C-alpha positions as CSV (number, residue, x, y, z in Angstrom):
1,M,5.2,17.1,11.5
2,K,5.4,13.8,13.3
3,K,1.6,13.6,13.3
4,L,1.6,13.9,9.5
5,L,4.2,11.2,9.1
6,T,2.3,8.9,11.5
7,Q,-1.0,9.5,9.5
8,A,0.8,8.8,6.2
9,S,2.3,5.6,7.6
10,V,-1.1,4.4,8.9
11,A,-2.7,5.3,5.5
12,A,0.0,3.4,3.6
13,A,-0.4,0.3,5.8
14,S,-4.2,0.5,5.5
15,L,-4.0,0.7,1.7
16,A,-1.7,-2.3,1.6
17,T,-4.0,-4.3,3.8
18,A,-7.1,-3.3,1.7
19,T,-5.3,-4.1,-1.6
20,A,-4.3,-7.5,-0.3
21,A,-7.9,-8.1,0.9
22,L,-9.3,-7.2,-2.6
23,A,-6.7,-9.3,-4.4
24,S,-8.2,-12.6,-3.3
25,D,-11.8,-13.7,-3.6
26,S,-12.0,-15.0,0.0
27,A,-9.8,-15.1,3.1
28,D,-9.5,-18.9,3.2
29,T,-8.5,-19.8,-0.4
30,G,-4.9,-20.5,0.4
31,V,-1.6,-19.2,-1.1
32,T,-1.6,-21.3,-4.3
33,E,-5.1,-20.4,-5.4
34,M,-5.5,-16.8,-6.3
35,N,-7.5,-15.3,-9.2
36,A,-4.9,-13.0,-10.7
37,G,-6.7,-11.2,-13.5
38,P,-5.7,-7.9,-15.0
39,G,-7.7,-6.0,-12.4
40,T,-5.9,-7.7,-9.6
41,F,-2.6,-7.0,-11.2
42,F,-3.3,-3.3,-11.7
43,L,-4.6,-3.0,-8.1
44,L,-1.4,-4.4,-6.7
45,L,0.7,-2.3,-9.1
46,G,-1.1,0.8,-8.1
47,G,-0.7,0.0,-4.4
48,V,3.0,-0.5,-4.8
49,A,3.3,2.8,-6.8
50,L,1.3,4.7,-4.2
51,L,3.4,3.2,-1.4
52,G,6.5,4.4,-3.2
53,V,5.1,7.9,-3.4
54,V,4.2,7.9,0.3
55,L,7.7,6.7,1.2
56,F,9.3,9.3,-1.0
57,L,7.3,12.1,0.5
58,M,8.1,10.9,4.0
59,L,11.8,10.9,3.3
60,K,11.5,14.4,1.7
61,F,9.8,15.7,4.9
62,M,12.2,14.0,7.3
63,N,15.4,15.0,5.5
64,R,14.7,18.7,5.0
65,K,16.7,21.4,6.8
66,K,15.0,23.0,9.8
């Protein structure tokens, strides 16, 4: 069970990193200069929603009776 939770945590962290990397055009643009179009917004929104689902499932598995 702990292996599944570890894999889910790693997957969620990887998804958040990949979403952040896709959100900007290059790594050296700076904080104030970000092309925030509709695609970027929906990618970030989808990442947040998926992270919420992963956290919900992790809590469900951790809090169930044995």
